[in-house]
N, C-alpha and C positions, 0 to 999 in steps of 0.2 A: 218212458224211462226204463221199463223192464226190457223192452226190445233193444235199446241201445246197450244195456249191460250184457245181454245175451250175445249181441253182435261183437262186443269187445272181447268177451270170453272166447268166442269162436275164432276171432282173428288171432288172439294170443296163442290159442291152442295149435292152430295150423302153422303159425310162424315158428313157434318153438319146436314143433315136431319136424318141420322141414329143415330147420337149422341143425337138429341132431342128425338127420339123414345126410345132409350136405357134409357135415363134419366127419361123419363115418366114412362116406365115400372118399372124401379128400384124404383121410388118414390111410385108407386101404390103397389108394393110388400112389401115395408117397412111399408106402411100404413096398409095394410091387416094384416101383422104380428103383428104390434103394437096393432091393435084393437082386434085380435083374442087371443093373449097370454097375453097382458098386460092391456087390457081394456083402451087403451089410443089412442087418435087421434091427429094428428098434425093440423087438422082443415084447412089446406091450400092446401092439395094435389090436390083436385078437381080444384082449381083455377090455380095452377101451371101446372097441366096436360092440362088444356085448353090452356094456353099460349104456352106450348110445342107442342101441336097439331097444332096450328097456325104456329109456327116456322117450324115444320116438313113439312107442306104443302108449305109454301112460299120458304123455303130454298131448297126444292126438285123440284122446277119448272123446272130448267134446265135439270136435269136428266130425269124427267118425259117427257118433250117435246122431248128430244133427243132420248129417247127409244120408241117414238111414242105411248105413253100411253094416249095422249090427244085424244079427240073425233074427228073423221073425218067421213065424209060421204063416206064410202068405196064403196057403190054401184055406186056412181058417179065417185069417184077417180080412181077406179080400171079399168075403161073402157079405160083410156087414157095411152099412153106411149110416150117415146121420148121427143122431144122438147116441145110439148104442155103440157105434164105433168110437165116438168121442169119449164115452164112459170107459170103454175098454182101454183106450189110450191113457186115460188118467190113472186107472188101476195099474196098468203096466208101469207107468212112470213112478208111482208110489212104491211098487215092488222093487223096481230098479234102484230107487233112492234108498230104501231100507237095506238092500244088499250092499250097495256101494258105500253107504255110511258105515256099515259094520266093517267092511273091508278097509275103508279109510282109517278107522279107529285102530285096527291091528297093524296096518302098515306104518302109521305115524308112531305107534308104540314101538315097533321094530326099529324105526329110524332113531328114535330117542335112545333106545337101549344100545344100539350100535355106537351112538355118539358117546354115551356115558361109559361104555366098556372099552372105548377106543378100538373097536373091532377092525381088523385089517385083513385084506385079501392075502392069499398065500403066494401071490405072484412076485415077480421080480421087483416091482415098485411098491408093493405092500400098500395099496390104496386104502385109505380110511373108508370103510364101507358106508358110513352115513352120507358121504358126498354123493355117490351115484344113487343111493336110496332116496335122496331128496327129490329127484324127478318123479319117483313113484308117489311120494306124499303130496307134492305140489299138483301133479296131474289129477290125483283122486280128490283132493280138496276142491280144486277148480271144477271137476266134474259134478261133485255134490252140490256146489253152489249153482252151477248151470241147471241141474235138475230141479232145485228149489225154485229158481226163476221160471222155468218152463211150467212147473206145476202151478205156481201163482198166476201165470199168464192164462193157463187153461181154466183154472177156477174162476178167474176174473172175467171169463167169457170172451177173451180177445183171440182165441185160437180157433 
């Protein structure tokens, strides 16, 4: 059950992250085409691309962590094996969870504050900031849930 939940979170993470990347590339291509052939600019592509870049990073946290793309001190880590290495993994996961849940708390708080204050960007379209900030909140909440599941799996002895 835990494995299937982890797998679903990973699939959702990479799907949403790739969708953000695809949309960003598509928007930039349309902007380049419009500028080159029609001398016209949408004036918002750089702002939207920035929002999509943030979405790509935060929504891709789970996949990135799971595929071991995060930075680790390999010189230290590779020296150990067996139970000691497993214990280090568990301690690392708990530290990452504590940090991530603290970050999640403040990002969600920022998101709620932006919604309540109706904060807008200073750009041409005055984007309501809580909308692009949602990807940060969703990505971090999903990442924290993923970490809890991985910790439970390790403590249960299935890792």
